[in-house]
C-alpha positions as CSV (number, residue, x, y, z in Angstrom):
1,M,0.0,0.0,0.0
2,S,1.3,3.5,-0.9
3,A,2.0,6.2,1.7
4,G,-1.1,8.1,0.4
5,A,-3.4,5.1,0.7
6,L,-2.1,4.4,4.1
7,F,-2.8,8.0,5.1
8,G,-6.3,7.8,3.7
9,T,-7.0,4.6,5.5
10,A,-5.9,6.4,8.8
11,L,-8.2,9.2,8.2
12,D,-11.0,6.9,7.6
13,A,-10.3,5.0,10.8
14,I,-10.4,8.2,12.7
15,W,-13.8,9.3,11.7
16,Q,-15.1,5.7,11.7
17,G,-13.8,5.2,15.3
18,I,-15.3,8.4,16.5
19,L,-18.7,7.5,14.9
20,V,-18.6,4.1,16.5
21,C,-17.7,5.5,20.0
22,T,-20.4,8.3,19.8
23,L,-23.1,5.8,18.9
24,V,-22.0,3.3,21.6
25,A,-22.0,6.1,24.3
26,A,-25.4,7.3,23.0
27,G,-26.7,3.8,23.1
28,L,-25.5,3.0,26.6
29,R,-27.5,6.2,27.9
30,F,-30.7,4.0,27.3
31,A,-29.3,1.4,29.7
32,P,-28.1,3.5,32.7
33,R,-28.6,0.6,35.2
34,S,-26.6,-2.1,33.2
35,S,-23.7,-3.7,35.1
36,A,-20.1,-2.6,34.7
37,A,-19.3,-5.9,33.2
38,T,-21.9,-5.5,30.5
39,R,-20.7,-1.9,29.7
40,S,-17.1,-3.1,29.6
41,A,-17.9,-5.9,27.1
42,I,-19.8,-3.4,24.9
43,W,-16.8,-1.0,24.9
44,S,-14.5,-3.8,24.3
45,A,-16.6,-4.6,21.2
46,A,-16.4,-1.0,20.2
47,L,-12.5,-1.0,20.6
48,V,-12.4,-4.1,18.3
49,A,-14.7,-2.3,15.9
50,C,-12.4,0.8,15.9
51,L,-9.4,-1.4,15.1
52,A,-11.2,-3.5,12.6
53,A,-12.3,-0.4,10.7
54,A,-8.8,0.1,9.3
55,F,-8.5,-3.5,8.2
56,V,-11.9,-3.5,6.5
57,D,-11.2,-0.1,4.9
58,V,-7.9,-1.7,3.5
59,A,-9.9,-4.6,2.2
60,V,-12.4,-2.3,0.4
61,R,-9.9,0.2,-0.9
62,H,-7.2,-2.4,-1.9
63,P,-8.9,-5.8,-2.4
64,S,-6.5,-8.8,-2.8
65,T,-7.8,-9.3,-6.3
66,V,-6.4,-8.5,-9.7
67,V,-8.0,-5.3,-11.1
68,V,-6.7,-4.1,-14.4
69,P,-8.1,-0.9,-16.0
70,M,-9.1,-1.5,-19.6
71,A,-9.3,0.6,-22.7
72,A,-12.2,0.5,-25.2
73,S,-12.5,-2.7,-27.2
74,R,-13.7,-3.3,-30.6
75,H,-17.3,-3.2,-29.3
76,G,-16.9,0.1,-27.6
77,S,-16.6,-1.8,-24.3
78,A,-13.9,-3.2,-22.3
79,D,-12.5,-6.6,-21.2
80,A,-10.5,-7.5,-18.2
81,A,-7.6,-9.7,-17.7
82,R,-8.5,-13.1,-16.5
83,P,-6.5,-14.1,-13.3
84,H,-5.5,-17.5,-12.5
85,G,-7.0,-18.3,-9.2
86,G,-8.3,-15.6,-6.7
87,S,-11.4,-13.6,-7.4
88,V,-12.1,-10.4,-9.3
89,S,-15.1,-8.1,-9.4
90,R,-14.9,-5.0,-11.6
91,E,-16.9,-2.5,-13.6
92,V,-15.2,-1.2,-16.7
93,R,-16.1,2.3,-18.2
94,I,-15.3,3.2,-21.8
95,G,-15.3,6.4,-23.9
96,P,-13.2,8.6,-26.0
97,S,-9.4,8.3,-26.0
98,V,-7.1,10.8,-24.4
99,S,-5.8,13.1,-27.0
100,G,-3.0,15.1,-25.6
101,P,-2.1,16.3,-22.2
102,P,-4.9,16.4,-19.7
103,K,-6.2,19.5,-18.1
104,I,-5.3,20.1,-14.5
105,S,-8.2,21.1,-12.2
106,P,-7.7,23.1,-9.0
107,A,-8.5,20.0,-7.0
108,E,-5.7,18.1,-8.6
109,R,-3.3,20.9,-8.0
110,I,-4.1,20.9,-4.3
111,A,-3.8,17.1,-4.4
112,A,-0.3,17.4,-5.8
113,L,0.7,19.8,-3.1
114,A,-0.9,17.6,-0.4
115,S,0.8,14.5,-1.6
116,R,4.2,16.0,-0.6
117,A,3.0,16.2,3.2
118,V,2.0,12.6,3.5
119,R,5.3,11.0,4.1
120,P,6.4,13.6,6.8
121,I,3.0,13.3,8.5
122,L,3.3,9.5,8.6
123,L,6.9,9.7,9.8
124,F,5.9,12.1,12.5
125,V,3.2,9.6,13.6
126,L,5.6,6.8,13.6
127,L,8.2,8.7,15.6
128,I,5.5,9.6,18.2
129,A,4.5,5.9,18.5
130,V,8.1,4.9,18.9
131,A,8.6,7.6,21.6
132,R,5.5,6.5,23.6
133,C,6.6,2.8,23.3
134,G,10.0,3.9,24.7
135,M,8.2,5.6,27.5
136,L,6.3,2.4,28.3
137,T,9.7,0.6,28.5
138,F,10.7,2.9,31.4
139,E,7.3,2.3,33.1
140,V,8.0,-1.5,32.8
141,L,11.3,-1.0,34.4
142,A,9.7,1.0,37.1
143,V,7.3,-1.7,37.9
144,L,10.0,-4.3,38.1
145,R,12.1,-2.0,40.4
146,A,9.0,-1.5,42.6
147,R,8.5,-5.3,42.8
148,R,12.0,-5.5,44.5
149,L,11.4,-2.6,46.9
150,V,8.1,-3.8,48.5
151,T,8.0,-6.1,51.6
152,H,6.3,-9.4,51.3
153,I,3.8,-10.1,53.9
154,E,1.5,-13.1,54.8
155,T,-2.1,-13.3,53.5
156,P,-4.0,-10.9,55.7
157,F,-7.2,-13.0,55.7
158,D,-8.0,-16.7,55.6
159,D,-11.4,-16.5,54.1
160,L,-10.5,-14.9,50.7
161,P,-12.2,-16.2,47.6
162,P,-10.2,-18.6,45.4
163,V,-8.1,-17.3,42.6
164,R,-6.7,-19.4,39.9
165,R,-3.4,-17.6,39.7
166,R,-0.4,-17.7,41.9
167,Y,-0.2,-14.3,43.7
168,A,1.3,-12.8,46.8
169,F,0.8,-9.9,49.2
170,A,3.2,-7.1,49.9
171,S,3.3,-3.8,51.8
172,S,4.9,-0.5,51.0
173,A,5.5,2.5,53.2
174,T,5.7,4.8,50.2
175,A,2.6,3.6,48.4
176,A,-0.3,5.9,48.7
177,T,-2.9,3.6,47.2
178,P,-3.4,-0.2,47.0
179,H,-2.5,-1.6,43.6
180,V,-1.4,-4.7,41.8
181,L,2.2,-5.0,40.4
182,G,2.4,-7.4,37.3
183,F,5.3,-8.6,35.1
184,G,5.5,-11.7,37.2
185,P,3.3,-13.4,39.7
186,P,0.9,-10.6,40.7
187,L,1.8,-8.7,43.9
188,V,-1.1,-7.1,45.7
189,V,0.5,-4.1,47.3
190,L,-1.2,-2.5,50.4
191,P,0.1,0.8,51.8
192,S,1.5,0.2,55.4
193,A,-0.9,2.9,56.7
194,L,-3.9,0.9,55.4
195,L,-2.8,-2.2,57.5
196,D,-3.5,-0.3,60.5
197,Q,-7.2,0.4,59.6
198,P,-10.1,-1.8,60.9
199,R,-10.0,-5.3,59.4
200,E,-13.3,-4.9,57.5
201,R,-12.0,-1.8,55.7
202,V,-8.7,-3.7,54.7
203,R,-10.8,-6.7,53.7
204,S,-12.9,-4.8,51.2
205,V,-9.8,-3.3,49.6
206,V,-8.0,-6.7,49.4
207,L,-11.2,-8.1,47.8
208,H,-11.1,-5.3,45.1
209,E,-7.5,-6.0,44.3
210,L,-8.0,-9.8,44.2
211,A,-10.7,-9.1,41.5
212,H,-8.0,-7.4,39.5
213,V,-5.8,-10.5,39.8
214,R,-8.6,-12.8,38.9
215,R,-9.5,-10.9,35.8
216,Y,-5.8,-10.6,34.7
217,D,-6.1,-6.9,34.7
218,D,-2.3,-6.5,35.0
219,V,-1.8,-8.3,31.7
220,R,-4.8,-6.4,30.0
221,G,-3.6,-3.1,31.3
222,A,-0.1,-3.7,29.8
223,L,-1.5,-4.7,26.4
224,E,-3.9,-1.8,26.4
225,A,-1.1,0.7,27.3
226,L,0.9,-0.7,24.3
227,L,-2.1,-0.4,22.1
228,A,-2.6,3.2,23.1
229,A,1.0,4.0,22.4
230,V,1.0,2.5,18.9
231,V,-2.5,4.0,17.9
232,W,-2.1,7.1,19.8
233,W,-3.5,9.1,16.8
234,D,-6.9,7.4,16.8
235,P,-9.4,9.2,19.2
236,G,-11.9,6.3,18.9
237,V,-9.4,3.8,20.1
238,R,-8.2,6.0,22.9
239,F,-11.6,6.8,24.2
240,A,-12.7,3.1,24.2
241,L,-9.6,2.2,26.2
242,G,-10.3,5.0,28.7
243,R,-13.8,3.7,29.2
244,I,-12.6,0.1,29.6
245,A,-10.1,1.4,32.2
246,R,-12.7,3.2,34.2
247,L,-15.1,0.2,34.0
248,R,-12.4,-2.2,35.1
249,E,-12.4,-0.4,38.5
250,R,-16.1,-0.5,38.8
251,I,-16.2,-4.2,38.0
252,C,-13.8,-4.8,40.9
253,D,-15.7,-2.5,43.2
254,D,-18.8,-4.5,42.4
255,A,-16.9,-7.7,43.3
256,A,-15.9,-6.2,46.7
257,I,-19.5,-5.0,47.4
258,E,-20.9,-8.4,46.6
259,A,-18.6,-10.0,49.1
260,T,-18.9,-7.5,51.9
261,R,-22.5,-6.4,51.4
262,D,-21.6,-3.0,52.6
263,R,-21.9,-0.4,50.0
264,L,-21.7,2.6,52.4
265,G,-18.6,1.3,54.2
266,Y,-16.8,0.5,51.0
267,A,-17.6,4.0,49.6
268,T,-16.1,5.4,52.8
269,V,-12.9,3.5,52.4
270,L,-12.7,4.5,48.8
271,A,-13.1,8.1,49.6
272,D,-10.5,8.1,52.4
273,I,-8.0,6.4,50.0
274,A,-8.7,9.0,47.4
275,R,-8.4,11.8,49.8
276,S,-4.8,10.8,50.9
277,A,-3.9,10.1,47.2
278,V,-4.8,13.5,45.9
279,A,-1.6,15.1,47.6
280,T,0.7,12.2,46.6
281,V,2.8,12.5,43.4
282,G,2.4,9.5,41.1
283,A,-0.8,8.2,42.5
284,V,-2.7,6.0,40.1
285,P,-5.4,7.8,38.0
286,C,-8.3,5.8,39.5
287,F,-7.6,7.5,42.8
288,S,-5.9,10.8,41.8
289,R,-8.5,12.0,39.4
290,R,-11.6,13.5,41.1
291,D,-14.0,12.8,38.2
292,M,-13.1,9.0,38.3
293,V,-13.5,8.7,42.1
294,L,-16.8,10.5,42.0
295,E,-18.1,8.2,39.2
296,R,-17.1,5.2,41.2
297,V,-18.6,6.5,44.5
298,R,-22.0,7.3,42.7
299,A,-22.1,3.9,41.2
300,I,-21.4,2.3,44.6
301,L,-24.2,4.2,46.4
302,D,-26.8,3.7,43.6
303,A,-28.7,0.7,44.9
304,S,-30.4,0.3,41.4
305,V,-27.3,-0.5,39.4
306,D,-26.9,-4.1,38.4
307,R,-23.8,-5.5,40.0
308,A,-23.6,-8.9,38.0
309,S,-20.1,-10.2,37.4
310,R,-21.1,-11.6,34.0
311,P,-22.2,-9.4,31.1
312,D,-25.8,-9.4,29.7
313,R,-25.3,-11.6,26.7
314,K,-28.3,-10.4,24.8
315,L,-27.3,-6.7,25.2
316,V,-23.7,-7.4,24.3
317,A,-24.6,-9.5,21.3
318,G,-26.9,-6.7,20.1
319,A,-24.1,-4.1,20.4
320,V,-21.6,-6.4,18.7
321,L,-24.1,-6.9,15.8
322,V,-24.8,-3.1,15.4
323,T,-21.0,-2.2,15.6
324,A,-20.2,-4.9,13.0
325,L,-22.9,-3.5,10.6
326,L,-21.7,0.0,11.3
327,V,-18.1,-0.9,10.5
328,T,-18.9,-2.7,7.2
329,T,-21.3,0.0,6.1
330,T,-19.0,3.0,6.7
331,A,-16.1,1.2,5.1
332,R,-17.7,1.9,1.7
333,F,-17.4,5.7,2.4
334,H,-13.9,7.3,2.2
335,V,-12.3,10.5,3.0
336,P,-11.0,12.1,-0.3
337,V,-7.3,11.0,-0.4
338,L,-5.7,14.3,-1.5
339,A,-2.4,12.7,-0.4
340,D,-2.5,10.0,-2.9
341,P,-4.3,11.2,-6.0
342,V,-2.2,9.1,-8.4
343,S,-4.4,6.0,-8.0
344,V,-7.6,8.0,-8.5
345,S,-6.4,10.0,-11.3
346,S,-4.9,7.0,-13.1
347,S,-8.3,5.4,-13.1
348,M,-9.8,8.7,-14.3
349,S,-7.4,8.7,-17.2
350,Q,-8.8,5.3,-18.2
351,A,-12.4,6.1,-17.6
352,G,-13.0,9.8,-17.6
353,D,-16.6,10.9,-17.9
354,R,-17.7,7.9,-19.7
355,D,-20.8,5.9,-20.1
356,S,-20.7,2.4,-18.7
357,D,-21.0,-0.2,-21.4
358,I,-19.9,-3.4,-19.9
359,D,-19.9,-5.0,-16.5
360,M,-17.9,-8.1,-15.9
361,H,-17.3,-10.3,-12.9
362,F,-15.0,-13.3,-12.5
363,N,-14.6,-15.6,-9.5
364,S,-12.3,-18.6,-9.3
365,S,-10.7,-21.0,-6.9
366,G,-8.4,-23.7,-8.1
367,T,-8.6,-25.0,-11.7
368,P,-11.9,-26.9,-12.3
369,E,-12.2,-29.4,-15.0
370,A,-13.6,-27.9,-18.2
371,P,-17.0,-29.6,-19.0
372,A,-17.2,-31.4,-22.4
373,V,-19.9,-29.0,-23.6
374,I,-19.9,-25.5,-22.0
375,R,-23.5,-24.3,-21.1
376,G,-24.7,-21.4,-19.3
377,T,-27.5,-18.7,-19.2
378,W,-28.1,-15.5,-21.1
379,K,-30.2,-12.3,-20.9
380,L,-30.9,-9.9,-23.7
381,A,-32.3,-6.4,-23.7
382,S,-32.1,-3.2,-25.8
383,C,-29.0,-1.0,-25.6
384,A,-28.7,2.7,-25.7
385,S,-26.3,2.5,-28.6
386,V,-28.0,2.2,-32.1
387,G,-27.7,-1.2,-33.7
388,K,-26.6,-3.0,-30.6
389,L,-28.2,-5.4,-28.1
390,R,-27.2,-5.7,-24.4
391,L,-26.2,-9.3,-23.9
392,G,-25.5,-10.8,-20.6
393,V,-23.7,-14.2,-20.4
394,A,-23.2,-16.2,-17.3
395,F,-21.2,-19.5,-16.7
396,A,-20.4,-21.6,-13.7
397,A,-18.4,-24.8,-13.4
398,Q,-17.5,-26.8,-10.3
399,S,-15.5,-30.0,-9.7
400,A,-13.2,-31.5,-7.1
401,A,-10.3,-29.5,-8.5
402,G,-12.1,-26.1,-7.8
403,S,-14.9,-23.8,-9.0
404,E,-15.2,-21.0,-11.5
405,S,-18.0,-18.5,-12.4
406,W,-18.3,-15.7,-14.9
407,N,-20.9,-13.1,-15.7
408,E,-20.4,-10.5,-18.4
409,T,-22.9,-7.9,-19.7
410,A,-22.0,-5.8,-22.8
411,C,-23.6,-4.1,-25.8
412,V,-22.9,-6.3,-28.9
413,P,-23.4,-5.2,-32.5
414,D,-26.3,-6.6,-34.4
415,A,-23.7,-8.2,-37.0
416,E,-22.8,-10.9,-34.3
417,F,-26.3,-12.0,-33.9
418,R,-28.0,-14.7,-36.1
419,G,-31.8,-14.9,-35.7
420,I,-32.4,-11.7,-33.8
421,S,-31.6,-7.9,-34.2
422,A,-32.2,-4.7,-32.1
423,A,-35.2,-3.8,-34.2
424,A,-36.8,-7.2,-34.0
425,L,-36.3,-7.6,-30.2
426,A,-39.0,-5.0,-29.5
427,S,-41.6,-7.0,-31.2
428,A,-40.4,-10.6,-30.5
429,A,-42.5,-12.7,-28.1
430,G,-42.6,-16.3,-27.2
431,E,-40.1,-19.1,-27.7
432,A,-37.1,-18.1,-29.8
433,S,-33.6,-19.1,-30.7
434,F,-30.5,-17.2,-32.0
435,S,-26.8,-17.5,-32.2
436,V,-23.8,-15.1,-31.4
437,V,-21.1,-15.7,-33.9
438,R,-17.5,-14.8,-33.3
439,S,-14.1,-15.8,-34.6
440,A,-13.2,-18.3,-31.9
441,G,-16.7,-19.9,-31.4
442,T,-20.5,-19.6,-31.4
443,F,-23.1,-19.3,-28.6
444,D,-26.3,-21.2,-29.7
445,A,-29.1,-19.7,-27.5
446,T,-32.6,-20.8,-26.8
447,G,-35.1,-19.3,-24.6
448,H,-38.1,-16.8,-24.7
449,F,-38.7,-13.1,-25.5
450,G,-41.3,-10.7,-24.3
451,D,-41.6,-7.0,-23.6
452,G,-38.4,-6.2,-25.4
453,R,-36.3,-8.6,-23.3
454,G,-35.2,-12.2,-23.4
455,A,-33.6,-15.0,-21.3
456,G,-32.7,-18.6,-21.6
457,T,-29.8,-21.0,-21.9
458,Y,-26.9,-21.4,-24.4
459,A,-24.4,-24.0,-25.5
460,F,-20.8,-22.9,-26.7
461,S,-19.3,-24.5,-29.8
462,P,-15.6,-23.7,-30.8
463,S,-14.9,-22.7,-34.3
464,A,-13.0,-25.3,-36.3
465,G,-11.6,-22.7,-38.6
466,F,-10.2,-20.6,-35.8
467,L,-8.7,-23.7,-34.3
468,A,-7.1,-24.6,-37.6
469,R,-5.7,-21.2,-37.9
470,I,-4.2,-21.4,-34.4
471,R,-2.5,-24.7,-35.3
472,A,-1.2,-23.4,-38.6
473,L,0.7,-20.6,-36.8
474,G,2.3,-23.2,-34.6
475,I,0.8,-22.0,-31.4
476,G,-0.5,-25.4,-30.4
477,T,-3.9,-26.8,-29.4
478,L,-6.2,-24.8,-27.3
479,T,-8.5,-26.3,-24.7
480,N,-12.2,-26.0,-24.8
481,D,-12.0,-23.6,-21.9
482,Q,-9.4,-21.4,-23.5
483,L,-11.5,-21.2,-26.7
484,F,-14.5,-20.3,-24.7
485,A,-12.5,-17.5,-23.0
486,L,-11.3,-16.2,-26.3
487,T,-14.8,-16.2,-27.7
488,I,-16.1,-14.2,-24.6
489,A,-13.2,-11.6,-25.3
490,D,-14.0,-11.7,-29.0
491,F,-10.3,-12.3,-29.8
492,Q,-9.8,-12.4,-33.6
493,D,-7.1,-14.3,-35.5
494,S,-6.3,-11.2,-37.4
495,E,-4.6,-9.9,-34.2
496,L,-2.1,-12.8,-34.5
497,D,-1.1,-11.5,-37.9
498,A,-0.3,-8.2,-36.3
499,L,2.1,-9.9,-33.8
500,A,3.7,-12.0,-36.4
501,A,4.1,-9.1,-38.8
502,H,6.1,-7.1,-36.3
503,G,8.5,-9.6,-35.2
504,Y,7.0,-10.8,-32.0
505,A,7.4,-14.4,-31.0
506,K,4.3,-16.6,-31.2
507,P,2.3,-16.6,-28.0
508,T,1.6,-19.6,-26.0
509,P,-2.1,-20.6,-25.6
510,D,-2.0,-19.2,-22.1
511,E,-0.5,-15.9,-23.3
512,L,-3.1,-15.8,-26.0
513,V,-6.0,-15.9,-23.6
514,R,-4.3,-13.2,-21.5
515,L,-3.8,-11.0,-24.5
516,A,-7.5,-11.3,-25.2
517,Y,-8.4,-10.3,-21.8
518,V,-6.3,-7.3,-21.6
519,D,-7.7,-6.3,-25.0
520,A,-4.2,-6.1,-26.5
521,N,-5.7,-5.5,-30.0
522,Q,-4.0,-4.2,-33.1
523,T,-4.2,-0.6,-32.0
524,F,-2.3,-1.3,-29.0
525,V,0.2,-3.7,-30.7
526,L,0.9,-1.3,-33.4
527,K,1.6,1.4,-31.0
528,A,3.7,-0.6,-28.7
529,I,5.9,-2.1,-31.4
530,E,7.0,1.3,-32.4
531,L,8.7,1.7,-29.1
532,P,12.4,1.1,-29.1
533,A,13.4,-2.0,-27.3
534,K,16.4,-4.4,-26.7
535,T,14.0,-7.3,-26.9
536,K,10.4,-7.7,-28.1
537,T,8.5,-10.5,-26.7
538,V,4.8,-11.2,-26.2
539,S,5.5,-11.3,-22.4
540,Q,6.6,-7.7,-22.5
541,L,3.4,-6.7,-24.3
542,L,1.4,-8.6,-21.6
543,M,3.5,-6.8,-18.8
544,L,2.6,-3.5,-20.4
545,A,-1.0,-4.2,-21.0
546,E,-1.8,-5.9,-17.8
547,R,-0.6,-2.8,-16.0
548,G,-3.3,-0.8,-17.7
549,I,-1.2,1.0,-20.3
550,R,-3.1,1.6,-23.6
551,A,-2.2,3.2,-26.9
552,D,-3.6,6.5,-25.7
553,D,-1.4,6.4,-22.6
554,I,1.6,6.0,-24.8
555,T,0.6,8.8,-27.0
556,A,-0.2,11.1,-24.1
557,I,3.2,10.5,-22.5
558,E,5.1,11.1,-25.7
559,T,3.1,14.4,-26.1
560,Y,4.9,15.6,-23.0
561,G,8.2,15.0,-24.8
562,Y,9.2,11.8,-23.2
563,H,10.2,8.9,-25.4
564,P,10.6,5.8,-23.2
565,T,11.7,2.5,-24.4
566,L,9.4,-0.6,-24.1
567,E,11.3,-1.7,-21.0
568,Q,11.1,1.9,-19.6
569,F,7.3,2.0,-20.2
570,I,6.9,-1.2,-18.2
571,R,8.9,0.4,-15.3
572,L,6.8,3.6,-15.5
573,A,3.6,1.3,-15.3
574,D,5.1,-0.5,-12.3
575,F,5.4,2.8,-10.4
576,G,2.1,4.2,-11.4
577,V,3.4,6.9,-13.7
578,R,0.5,7.9,-15.9
579,P,-0.3,11.1,-17.8
580,P,-2.2,12.7,-14.9
581,Y,0.7,12.2,-12.6
582,I,3.1,13.9,-15.3
583,A,0.6,16.7,-15.6
584,R,0.7,17.3,-11.9
585,L,4.4,17.4,-11.9
586,R,4.4,19.9,-14.7
587,A,1.9,22.0,-12.8
588,S,4.1,21.9,-9.6
589,G,7.2,23.1,-11.7
590,Y,9.0,19.9,-12.4
591,T,9.4,20.5,-16.1
592,D,13.0,19.6,-16.7
593,T,12.8,15.9,-16.1
594,N,13.5,12.7,-18.0
595,V,12.1,9.3,-17.9
596,D,14.6,8.1,-15.1
597,D,13.6,11.2,-13.1
598,L,9.9,10.3,-13.3
599,I,10.7,6.8,-11.9
600,K,13.0,8.1,-9.1
601,L,10.3,10.7,-8.0
602,R,7.7,7.9,-7.8
603,E,10.2,5.7,-5.8
604,L,10.7,8.5,-3.4
605,G,6.8,9.0,-3.1
606,G,6.7,12.2,-5.0
């Protein structure tokens, strides 16, 4: 992921986290008497949602699928490169070609300036995170040193509830408040002055600290502190962590109250400890912060508050469901990434303000066995373009070796249909049959028409003439599945002549299918072979075409005065150097540059 995309993901995570925490806080207002355990579980779910938002955002922005922008094909539509394994879902838009340097809008100028600030900002965020982690290291060392300075004592009471952890008690003359020291078997540290208090007061405090030990709060606290240091820039995460820390104390307060059955006495003890801790430097926040102490005391004295030690499952499950739906929904909305406009503008250079003419989806896992006869379903409707019909073709195959499914919708010229036309479709009704004839094969369709639409099933038949032409060129024998793929892409044998005429080696059957699906037609081939190159192979053409470079891109880059070799064009494509990027560089004053400079600037994140 580029620095700009990472910055955009962080921005999205911030507003999504704030939204999640705001809604959770508002929702909990409708359950004011819910137990601290329930509220803590809900805030834990909110914390997970805040963290998951970034990962879901990455998955939505940058899916682990192959998506290759396409240029207009011979139908005024576009085809997509077929991946081998994985899954693809794409919408391809088509329209007029780029004819010269694109115009730079004010928004793009702002984007170019903003892109320069992304890396320094990310570096600053990283440095702060490293510094905070370093501070945590000193805190860990302080805890380890404190473990050596306390005095171990015997268990002050014999009737304490069982704890499934090995722990010990200690006293300290310098400690202002009771606490648990981790990073080893937990040590319940009691201030020496507290041990002189009445036994019931001491017992309530010990029960509170044992609840921390039982819940592994020393381990949880350390992990949460590390998380807060790393994700310090996310207010949603920090707020959720703060609520969890406050509720942690209330959960342990509830445990002590349930054991002693003396709310007033325990509140008095808590207030006395807080009073002595206020004037003590380094006292823990749960005692030194007035608002936290008041919140705990109010909850202790409120007899209507639920003090169950286990969360309300129904309430927590509902909160988890809502936050999950919220995260998945908001992941579809992104903050405009001014910091990384290259990816956006690159796709705009391919699409522009164009009318969608094709929608193609492909999903595959493994390599399923090709059926002897390929069959599928079709749908037919009128198309906005004159003399064309909108044809939808679907196919699915499944075997022990894997599964594969297609669906493509495109406007197809009348000339490819046998038995139906755009004019006849409007009046056709009842059972009907027709064929779609292409160079590599034919789709024989049967079904029914009505109200200007049609649907049914088809069977695919490969073209014997096309197959003979392939064999004559020495390419080899294509499988039924490969011929079906070439027919879908409407690859024509005349394109093979263009390759052979300009000195390119004969493609393999696999390369032939890939050429078809990146729409490496004669226009692209004729433009690409004009580029100077040390070697000219079909593999290089594929590398260039599969990276989304088309004939109009080559023309636009050359219009700026650059004359890359074929190998350099591949490198430019690898680093995302497209005409809009060059235009932004020119607008920013970078006019005296060569091809190597363009590549270096992209390498440095410029």
